[in-house]
Gaussian input, Z-matrix of N, CA and C with variables (Angstrom, degrees):
# hf/3-21g

backbone

0 1
 N
 C     1     B1
 C     2     B2     1     A1
 N     3     B3     2     A2     1     D1
 C     4     B4     3     A3     2     D2
 C     5     B5     4     A4     3     D3
 N     6     B6     5     A5     4     D4
 C     7     B7     6     A6     5     D5
 C     8     B8     7     A7     6     D6
 N     9     B9     8     A8     7     D7
 C    10    B10     9     A9     8     D8
 C    11    B11    10    A10     9     D9
 N    12    B12    11    A11    10    D10
 C    13    B13    12    A12    11    D11
 C    14    B14    13    A13    12    D12
 N    15    B15    14    A14    13    D13
 C    16    B16    15    A15    14    D14
 C    17    B17    16    A16    15    D15
 N    18    B18    17    A17    16    D16
 C    19    B19    18    A18    17    D17
 C    20    B20    19    A19    18    D18
 N    21    B21    20    A20    19    D19
 C    22    B22    21    A21    20    D20
 C    23    B23    22    A22    21    D21
 N    24    B24    23    A23    22    D22
 C    25    B25    24    A24    23    D23
 C    26    B26    25    A25    24    D24
 N    27    B27    26    A26    25    D25
 C    28    B28    27    A27    26    D26
 C    29    B29    28    A28    27    D27
 N    30    B30    29    A29    28    D28
 C    31    B31    30    A30    29    D29
 C    32    B32    31    A31    30    D30
 N    33    B33    32    A32    31    D31
 C    34    B34    33    A33    32    D32
 C    35    B35    34    A34    33    D33
 N    36    B36    35    A35    34    D34
 C    37    B37    36    A36    35    D35
 C    38    B38    37    A37    36    D36
 N    39    B39    38    A38    37    D37
 C    40    B40    39    A39    38    D38
 C    41    B41    40    A40    39    D39
 N    42    B42    41    A41    40    D40
 C    43    B43    42    A42    41    D41
 C    44    B44    43    A43    42    D42
 N    45    B45    44    A44    43    D43
 C    46    B46    45    A45    44    D44
 C    47    B47    46    A46    45    D45
 N    48    B48    47    A47    46    D46
 C    49    B49    48    A48    47    D47
 C    50    B50    49    A49    48    D48
 N    51    B51    50    A50    49    D49
 C    52    B52    51    A51    50    D50
 C    53    B53    52    A52    51    D51
 N    54    B54    53    A53    52    D52
 C    55    B55    54    A54    53    D53
 C    56    B56    55    A55    54    D54
 N    57    B57    56    A56    55    D55
 C    58    B58    57    A57    56    D56
 C    59    B59    58    A58    57    D57
 N    60    B60    59    A59    58    D58
 C    61    B61    60    A60    59    D59
 C    62    B62    61    A61    60    D60
 N    63    B63    62    A62    61    D61
 C    64    B64    63    A63    62    D62
 C    65    B65    64    A64    63    D63
 N    66    B66    65    A65    64    D64
 C    67    B67    66    A66    65    D65
 C    68    B68    67    A67    66    D66
 N    69    B69    68    A68    67    D67
 C    70    B70    69    A69    68    D68
 C    71    B71    70    A70    69    D69
 N    72    B72    71    A71    70    D70
 C    73    B73    72    A72    71    D71
 C    74    B74    73    A73    72    D72
 N    75    B75    74    A74    73    D73
 C    76    B76    75    A75    74    D74
 C    77    B77    76    A76    75    D75
 N    78    B78    77    A77    76    D76
 C    79    B79    78    A78    77    D77
 C    80    B80    79    A79    78    D78
 N    81    B81    80    A80    79    D79
 C    82    B82    81    A81    80    D80
 C    83    B83    82    A82    81    D81
 N    84    B84    83    A83    82    D82
 C    85    B85    84    A84    83    D83
 C    86    B86    85    A85    84    D84
 N    87    B87    86    A86    85    D85
 C    88    B88    87    A87    86    D86
 C    89    B89    88    A88    87    D87
 N    90    B90    89    A89    88    D88
 C    91    B91    90    A90    89    D89
 C    92    B92    91    A91    90    D90
 N    93    B93    92    A92    91    D91
 C    94    B94    93    A93    92    D92
 C    95    B95    94    A94    93    D93
 N    96    B96    95    A95    94    D94
 C    97    B97    96    A96    95    D95
 C    98    B98    97    A97    96    D96
 N    99    B99    98    A98    97    D97
 C   100   B100    99    A99    98    D98
 C   101   B101   100   A100    99    D99
 N   102   B102   101   A101   100   D100
 C   103   B103   102   A102   101   D101
 C   104   B104   103   A103   102   D102
 N   105   B105   104   A104   103   D103
 C   106   B106   105   A105   104   D104
 C   107   B107   106   A106   105   D105
 N   108   B108   107   A107   106   D106
 C   109   B109   108   A108   107   D107
 C   110   B110   109   A109   108   D108
 N   111   B111   110   A110   109   D109
 C   112   B112   111   A111   110   D110
 C   113   B113   112   A112   111   D111
 N   114   B114   113   A113   112   D112
 C   115   B115   114   A114   113   D113
 C   116   B116   115   A115   114   D114
 N   117   B117   116   A116   115   D115
 C   118   B118   117   A117   116   D116
 C   119   B119   118   A118   117   D117
 N   120   B120   119   A119   118   D118
 C   121   B121   120   A120   119   D119
 C   122   B122   121   A121   120   D120
 N   123   B123   122   A122   121   D121
 C   124   B124   123   A123   122   D122
 C   125   B125   124   A124   123   D123
 N   126   B126   125   A125   124   D124
 C   127   B127   126   A126   125   D125
 C   128   B128   127   A127   126   D126
 N   129   B129   128   A128   127   D127
 C   130   B130   129   A129   128   D128
 C   131   B131   130   A130   129   D129
 N   132   B132   131   A131   130   D130
 C   133   B133   132   A132   131   D131
 C   134   B134   133   A133   132   D132
 N   135   B135   134   A134   133   D133
 C   136   B136   135   A135   134   D134
 C   137   B137   136   A136   135   D135
 N   138   B138   137   A137   136   D136
 C   139   B139   138   A138   137   D137
 C   140   B140   139   A139   138   D138
 N   141   B141   140   A140   139   D139
 C   142   B142   141   A141   140   D140
 C   143   B143   142   A142   141   D141
 N   144   B144   143   A143   142   D142
 C   145   B145   144   A144   143   D143
 C   146   B146   145   A145   144   D144
 N   147   B147   146   A146   145   D145
 C   148   B148   147   A147   146   D146
 C   149   B149   148   A148   147   D147
 N   150   B150   149   A149   148   D148
 C   151   B151   150   A150   149   D149
 C   152   B152   151   A151   150   D150
 N   153   B153   152   A152   151   D151
 C   154   B154   153   A153   152   D152
 C   155   B155   154   A154   153   D153
 N   156   B156   155   A155   154   D154
 C   157   B157   156   A156   155   D155
 C   158   B158   157   A157   156   D156
 N   159   B159   158   A158   157   D157
 C   160   B160   159   A159   158   D158
 C   161   B161   160   A160   159   D159
 N   162   B162   161   A161   160   D160
 C   163   B163   162   A162   161   D161
 C   164   B164   163   A163   162   D162
 N   165   B165   164   A164   163   D163
 C   166   B166   165   A165   164   D164
 C   167   B167   166   A166   165   D165
 N   168   B168   167   A167   166   D166
 C   169   B169   168   A168   167   D167
 C   170   B170   169   A169   168   D168
 N   171   B171   170   A170   169   D169
 C   172   B172   171   A171   170   D170
 C   173   B173   172   A172   171   D171
 N   174   B174   173   A173   172   D172
 C   175   B175   174   A174   173   D173
 C   176   B176   175   A175   174   D174
 N   177   B177   176   A176   175   D175
 C   178   B178   177   A177   176   D176
 C   179   B179   178   A178   177   D177
 N   180   B180   179   A179   178   D178
 C   181   B181   180   A180   179   D179
 C   182   B182   181   A181   180   D180
 N   183   B183   182   A182   181   D181
 C   184   B184   183   A183   182   D182
 C   185   B185   184   A184   183   D183
 N   186   B186   185   A185   184   D184
 C   187   B187   186   A186   185   D185
 C   188   B188   187   A187   186   D186
 N   189   B189   188   A188   187   D187
 C   190   B190   189   A189   188   D188
 C   191   B191   190   A190   189   D189
 N   192   B192   191   A191   190   D190
 C   193   B193   192   A192   191   D191
 C   194   B194   193   A193   192   D192
 N   195   B195   194   A194   193   D193
 C   196   B196   195   A195   194   D194
 C   197   B197   196   A196   195   D195
 N   198   B198   197   A197   196   D196
 C   199   B199   198   A198   197   D197
 C   200   B200   199   A199   198   D198
 N   201   B201   200   A200   199   D199
 C   202   B202   201   A201   200   D200
 C   203   B203   202   A202   201   D201
 N   204   B204   203   A203   202   D202
 C   205   B205   204   A204   203   D203
 C   206   B206   205   A205   204   D204
 N   207   B207   206   A206   205   D205
 C   208   B208   207   A207   206   D206
 C   209   B209   208   A208   207   D207
 N   210   B210   209   A209   208   D208
 C   211   B211   210   A210   209   D209
 C   212   B212   211   A211   210   D210
 N   213   B213   212   A212   211   D211
 C   214   B214   213   A213   212   D212
 C   215   B215   214   A214   213   D213
 N   216   B216   215   A215   214   D214
 C   217   B217   216   A216   215   D215
 C   218   B218   217   A217   216   D216
 N   219   B219   218   A218   217   D217
 C   220   B220   219   A219   218   D218
 C   221   B221   220   A220   219   D219
 N   222   B222   221   A221   220   D220
 C   223   B223   222   A222   221   D221
 C   224   B224   223   A223   222   D222
 N   225   B225   224   A224   223   D223
 C   226   B226   225   A225   224   D224
 C   227   B227   226   A226   225   D225
 N   228   B228   227   A227   226   D226
 C   229   B229   228   A228   227   D227
 C   230   B230   229   A229   228   D228
 N   231   B231   230   A230   229   D229
 C   232   B232   231   A231   230   D230
 C   233   B233   232   A232   231   D231
 N   234   B234   233   A233   232   D232
 C   235   B235   234   A234   233   D233
 C   236   B236   235   A235   234   D234
 N   237   B237   236   A236   235   D235
 C   238   B238   237   A237   236   D236
 C   239   B239   238   A238   237   D237
 N   240   B240   239   A239   238   D238
 C   241   B241   240   A240   239   D239
 C   242   B242   241   A241   240   D240
 N   243   B243   242   A242   241   D241
 C   244   B244   243   A243   242   D242
 C   245   B245   244   A244   243   D243
 N   246   B246   245   A245   244   D244
 C   247   B247   246   A246   245   D245
 C   248   B248   247   A247   246   D246
 N   249   B249   248   A248   247   D247
 C   250   B250   249   A249   248   D248
 C   251   B251   250   A250   249   D249
 N   252   B252   251   A251   250   D250
 C   253   B253   252   A252   251   D251
 C   254   B254   253   A253   252   D252

   B1=1.4399
   B2=1.5245
   B3=1.3144
   B4=1.4555
   B5=1.5170
   B6=1.3086
   B7=1.4667
   B8=1.5173
   B9=1.3104
   B10=1.4583
   B11=1.5218
   B12=1.3136
   B13=1.4569
   B14=1.5218
   B15=1.3133
   B16=1.4643
   B17=1.5227
   B18=1.3002
   B19=1.4614
   B20=1.5219
   B21=1.3146
   B22=1.4630
   B23=1.5233
   B24=1.3203
   B25=1.4555
   B26=1.5169
   B27=1.3352
   B28=1.4529
   B29=1.5288
   B30=1.3326
   B31=1.4609
   B32=1.5255
   B33=1.3136
   B34=1.4586
   B35=1.5253
   B36=1.3323
   B37=1.4547
   B38=1.5203
   B39=1.3188
   B40=1.4591
   B41=1.5191
   B42=1.3323
   B43=1.4567
   B44=1.5216
   B45=1.3290
   B46=1.4615
   B47=1.5200
   B48=1.3152
   B49=1.4596
   B50=1.5288
   B51=1.3178
   B52=1.4626
   B53=1.5120
   B54=1.3151
   B55=1.4639
   B56=1.5129
   B57=1.3177
   B58=1.4672
   B59=1.5216
   B60=1.3364
   B61=1.4579
   B62=1.5106
   B63=1.3411
   B64=1.4599
   B65=1.5196
   B66=1.3460
   B67=1.4595
   B68=1.5221
   B69=1.3274
   B70=1.4678
   B71=1.5224
   B72=1.3159
   B73=1.4580
   B74=1.5238
   B75=1.3525
   B76=1.4584
   B77=1.5277
   B78=1.3342
   B79=1.4598
   B80=1.5193
   B81=1.3306
   B82=1.4673
   B83=1.5209
   B84=1.3265
   B85=1.4602
   B86=1.5255
   B87=1.3265
   B88=1.4615
   B89=1.5226
   B90=1.3250
   B91=1.4570
   B92=1.5273
   B93=1.3376
   B94=1.4624
   B95=1.5311
   B96=1.3309
   B97=1.4596
   B98=1.5127
   B99=1.3339
   B100=1.4647
   B101=1.5179
   B102=1.3297
   B103=1.4638
   B104=1.5218
   B105=1.3243
   B106=1.4601
   B107=1.5218
   B108=1.3225
   B109=1.4610
   B110=1.5217
   B111=1.3357
   B112=1.4542
   B113=1.5198
   B114=1.3316
   B115=1.4515
   B116=1.5187
   B117=1.3209
   B118=1.4632
   B119=1.5310
   B120=1.3339
   B121=1.4598
   B122=1.5206
   B123=1.3325
   B124=1.4678
   B125=1.5284
   B126=1.3359
   B127=1.4565
   B128=1.5297
   B129=1.3103
   B130=1.4611
   B131=1.5256
   B132=1.3168
   B133=1.4530
   B134=1.5207
   B135=1.3569
   B136=1.4657
   B137=1.5253
   B138=1.3260
   B139=1.4569
   B140=1.5328
   B141=1.3231
   B142=1.4585
   B143=1.5255
   B144=1.3293
   B145=1.4607
   B146=1.5319
   B147=1.3494
   B148=1.4638
   B149=1.5196
   B150=1.3199
   B151=1.4642
   B152=1.5205
   B153=1.3317
   B154=1.4582
   B155=1.5237
   B156=1.3388
   B157=1.4526
   B158=1.5119
   B159=1.3488
   B160=1.4577
   B161=1.5270
   B162=1.3266
   B163=1.4731
   B164=1.5198
   B165=1.3364
   B166=1.4685
   B167=1.5175
   B168=1.3101
   B169=1.4580
   B170=1.5149
   B171=1.3206
   B172=1.4601
   B173=1.5201
   B174=1.3278
   B175=1.4577
   B176=1.5198
   B177=1.3157
   B178=1.4526
   B179=1.4984
   B180=1.3259
   B181=1.4580
   B182=1.5217
   B183=1.3245
   B184=1.4617
   B185=1.5137
   B186=1.3278
   B187=1.4640
   B188=1.5230
   B189=1.3350
   B190=1.4741
   B191=1.5240
   B192=1.3401
   B193=1.4560
   B194=1.5182
   B195=1.3287
   B196=1.4611
   B197=1.5246
   B198=1.3248
   B199=1.4599
   B200=1.5200
   B201=1.3296
   B202=1.4657
   B203=1.5226
   B204=1.3354
   B205=1.4595
   B206=1.5321
   B207=1.3276
   B208=1.4696
   B209=1.5234
   B210=1.3393
   B211=1.4674
   B212=1.5279
   B213=1.3209
   B214=1.4577
   B215=1.5248
   B216=1.3289
   B217=1.4635
   B218=1.5265
   B219=1.3179
   B220=1.4580
   B221=1.5258
   B222=1.3273
   B223=1.4631
   B224=1.5243
   B225=1.3246
   B226=1.4660
   B227=1.5280
   B228=1.3315
   B229=1.4624
   B230=1.5258
   B231=1.3368
   B232=1.4698
   B233=1.5199
   B234=1.3278
   B235=1.4618
   B236=1.5250
   B237=1.3159
   B238=1.4680
   B239=1.5243
   B240=1.3280
   B241=1.4673
   B242=1.5205
   B243=1.3182
   B244=1.4534
   B245=1.5301
   B246=1.3188
   B247=1.4649
   B248=1.5264
   B249=1.3071
   B250=1.4626
   B251=1.5111
   B252=1.3087
   B253=1.4611
   B254=1.4934
   A1=108.52
   A2=115.92
   A3=122.59
   A4=108.31
   A5=116.46
   A6=121.64
   A7=108.69
   A8=116.04
   A9=121.70
   A10=108.67
   A11=115.56
   A12=120.56
   A13=109.75
   A14=115.85
   A15=121.83
   A16=108.17
   A17=115.47
   A18=120.07
   A19=109.69
   A20=116.78
   A21=121.20
   A22=109.11
   A23=115.83
   A24=121.89
   A25=108.80
   A26=115.14
   A27=121.26
   A28=110.13
   A29=115.71
   A30=121.19
   A31=109.05
   A32=115.76
   A33=121.81
   A34=105.38
   A35=116.25
   A36=121.28
   A37=110.21
   A38=115.75
   A39=120.87
   A40=109.54
   A41=115.58
   A42=120.36
   A43=109.55
   A44=114.82
   A45=122.15
   A46=108.13
   A47=116.31
   A48=121.57
   A49=108.58
   A50=117.09
   A51=120.91
   A52=116.08
   A53=119.08
   A54=120.74
   A55=113.33
   A56=116.56
   A57=125.59
   A58=114.17
   A59=116.75
   A60=121.38
   A61=110.55
   A62=115.56
   A63=120.90
   A64=110.64
   A65=114.95
   A66=122.07
   A67=106.19
   A68=116.55
   A69=120.97
   A70=109.88
   A71=119.21
   A72=126.59
   A73=110.34
   A74=116.79
   A75=119.33
   A76=113.96
   A77=117.50
   A78=120.94
   A79=109.76
   A80=115.98
   A81=120.52
   A82=109.76
   A83=115.96
   A84=122.45
   A85=107.57
   A86=116.90
   A87=122.07
   A88=108.92
   A89=116.54
   A90=120.81
   A91=110.21
   A92=116.21
   A93=121.97
   A94=109.79
   A95=116.37
   A96=121.74
   A97=114.34
   A98=116.76
   A99=121.13
   A100=112.83
   A101=114.80
   A102=121.81
   A103=111.04
   A104=114.71
   A105=122.19
   A106=107.30
   A107=116.86
   A108=121.59
   A109=110.45
   A110=115.78
   A111=121.93
   A112=110.79
   A113=115.07
   A114=121.92
   A115=106.94
   A116=116.17
   A117=122.55
   A118=107.40
   A119=116.17
   A120=121.01
   A121=110.75
   A122=117.05
   A123=118.84
   A124=111.32
   A125=116.45
   A126=121.52
   A127=108.44
   A128=116.31
   A129=121.03
   A130=110.01
   A131=116.01
   A132=121.60
   A133=114.07
   A134=116.60
   A135=121.79
   A136=110.30
   A137=116.51
   A138=122.60
   A139=108.73
   A140=115.97
   A141=121.17
   A142=108.37
   A143=117.06
   A144=121.14
   A145=109.76
   A146=116.52
   A147=120.29
   A148=110.34
   A149=114.81
   A150=122.93
   A151=104.96
   A152=117.27
   A153=120.72
   A154=111.00
   A155=114.76
   A156=120.94
   A157=110.49
   A158=116.26
   A159=118.92
   A160=112.15
   A161=117.98
   A162=120.73
   A163=112.17
   A164=116.46
   A165=120.57
   A166=108.31
   A167=115.24
   A168=120.96
   A169=109.15
   A170=115.69
   A171=121.83
   A172=108.70
   A173=116.36
   A174=122.13
   A175=109.13
   A176=115.73
   A177=120.85
   A178=111.37
   A179=114.81
   A180=121.61
   A181=108.48
   A182=114.52
   A183=118.82
   A184=110.08
   A185=116.53
   A186=120.58
   A187=112.84
   A188=118.07
   A189=121.67
   A190=111.63
   A191=115.72
   A192=122.08
   A193=109.52
   A194=116.57
   A195=119.80
   A196=110.59
   A197=113.76
   A198=122.24
   A199=105.20
   A200=117.82
   A201=122.01
   A202=110.83
   A203=115.10
   A204=122.71
   A205=111.80
   A206=115.55
   A207=121.74
   A208=109.11
   A209=116.71
   A210=121.30
   A211=112.39
   A212=116.96
   A213=122.50
   A214=108.47
   A215=116.78
   A216=120.15
   A217=108.96
   A218=115.83
   A219=120.91
   A220=109.97
   A221=115.97
   A222=122.18
   A223=108.06
   A224=115.96
   A225=122.25
   A226=107.46
   A227=116.28
   A228=120.86
   A229=109.96
   A230=115.61
   A231=122.11
   A232=108.89
   A233=115.36
   A234=121.48
   A235=108.18
   A236=115.80
   A237=121.07
   A238=110.27
   A239=116.26
   A240=122.22
   A241=108.52
   A242=115.57
   A243=120.42
   A244=109.95
   A245=115.71
   A246=120.64
   A247=108.70
   A248=115.96
   A249=120.41
   A250=108.29
   A251=115.54
   A252=120.77
   A253=111.36
   D1=138.13
   D2=179.42
   D3=-122.61
   D4=131.03
   D5=175.95
   D6=-100.53
   D7=136.14
   D8=178.26
   D9=-120.20
   D10=133.82
   D11=-178.95
   D12=-122.57
   D13=149.64
   D14=175.94
   D15=-134.29
   D16=144.36
   D17=179.08
   D18=-71.48
   D19=143.68
   D20=176.09
   D21=-67.33
   D22=141.54
   D23=175.85
   D24=-123.14
   D25=149.50
   D26=-177.23
   D27=-131.05
   D28=144.94
   D29=175.95
   D30=-81.08
   D31=130.09
   D32=172.72
   D33=-116.98
   D34=113.53
   D35=-177.32
   D36=-107.92
   D37=149.76
   D38=-177.79
   D39=-127.76
   D40=142.29
   D41=177.75
   D42=-149.97
   D43=170.79
   D44=179.57
   D45=-115.11
   D46=134.87
   D47=175.75
   D48=-96.78
   D49=118.22
   D50=174.98
   D51=84.63
   D52=2.36
   D53=178.58
   D54=75.76
   D55=-159.12
   D56=176.88
   D57=71.42
   D58=25.69
   D59=176.80
   D60=167.49
   D61=-177.70
   D62=-179.33
   D63=-135.67
   D64=158.30
   D65=170.88
   D66=-135.17
   D67=129.40
   D68=-178.22
   D69=-134.16
   D70=148.99
   D71=-3.29
   D72=-76.65
   D73=160.51
   D74=-178.40
   D75=-73.60
   D76=-22.29
   D77=-179.75
   D78=-156.28
   D79=145.94
   D80=175.75
   D81=-155.74
   D82=150.83
   D83=176.30
   D84=-95.25
   D85=133.98
   D86=-176.30
   D87=-127.80
   D88=133.56
   D89=175.34
   D90=-65.62
   D91=150.54
   D92=177.52
   D93=-50.85
   D94=126.04
   D95=-179.59
   D96=83.95
   D97=-1.49
   D98=-177.74
   D99=-85.49
   D100=-172.32
   D101=-177.60
   D102=-125.46
   D103=150.85
   D104=174.05
   D105=-120.08
   D106=133.15
   D107=-179.64
   D108=-111.07
   D109=145.27
   D110=-177.87
   D111=-134.58
   D112=150.41
   D113=170.82
   D114=-110.85
   D115=123.86
   D116=-176.93
   D117=-112.94
   D118=122.01
   D119=-174.99
   D120=-127.09
   D121=112.34
   D122=177.49
   D123=-75.03
   D124=152.53
   D125=173.34
   D126=-69.93
   D127=162.24
   D128=177.91
   D129=-56.08
   D130=130.04
   D131=179.50
   D132=89.98
   D133=2.52
   D134=-179.59
   D135=-124.67
   D136=163.40
   D137=175.69
   D138=-136.13
   D139=164.29
   D140=178.44
   D141=-72.21
   D142=120.34
   D143=177.39
   D144=-89.29
   D145=-40.75
   D146=178.28
   D147=-164.79
   D148=155.08
   D149=171.23
   D150=-137.63
   D151=118.56
   D152=-174.28
   D153=-140.03
   D154=153.64
   D155=177.20
   D156=-111.00
   D157=150.64
   D158=179.86
   D159=-79.78
   D160=-39.57
   D161=179.07
   D162=-125.87
   D163=13.33
   D164=178.27
   D165=-138.43
   D166=157.26
   D167=179.27
   D168=-93.96
   D169=125.95
   D170=-178.57
   D171=-108.78
   D172=132.22
   D173=176.96
   D174=-128.54
   D175=160.82
   D176=176.47
   D177=146.46
   D178=-175.78
   D179=177.98
   D180=-162.45
   D181=169.08
   D182=-178.92
   D183=61.62
   D184=-118.47
   D185=179.19
   D186=-112.04
   D187=-0.41
   D188=-177.04
   D189=-111.18
   D190=121.66
   D191=179.80
   D192=-134.52
   D193=156.58
   D194=177.52
   D195=-149.21
   D196=152.31
   D197=172.61
   D198=-111.38
   D199=118.20
   D200=-175.84
   D201=-107.21
   D202=160.16
   D203=176.99
   D204=53.10
   D205=50.08
   D206=-178.96
   D207=-70.77
   D208=124.96
   D209=-179.43
   D210=-125.75
   D211=5.96
   D212=175.38
   D213=-164.69
   D214=168.35
   D215=177.99
   D216=-56.43
   D217=145.94
   D218=-173.68
   D219=-144.17
   D220=141.79
   D221=173.77
   D222=-113.67
   D223=126.95
   D224=179.78
   D225=-109.92
   D226=131.50
   D227=-177.69
   D228=-124.67
   D229=128.15
   D230=175.79
   D231=-101.28
   D232=139.08
   D233=177.83
   D234=-126.45
   D235=138.37
   D236=-178.02
   D237=-118.51
   D238=152.93
   D239=178.66
   D240=-130.85
   D241=149.82
   D242=-179.41
   D243=-71.21
   D244=143.23
   D245=176.13
   D246=-71.59
   D247=140.40
   D248=176.28
   D249=-123.04
   D250=129.48
   D251=-176.62
   D252=-112.15

């Protein structure tokens, strides 16, 4: 008898709240304990207000963000705000 094991994988999805920018990729599969990386790009005249995960911790700055140590499915949401001068 032979036992075969596979690591658990989780979907990490990304979306934008309210428009005015993009976050890519929109979805990725991540191995248990792994990381998901995102590029967050505001539209002209906007800046990144926040990038947060519902069941994962998201860190980063500028246009590069990541969710590390993923142990369950996670939704990441980017929010943008208009620049004020």
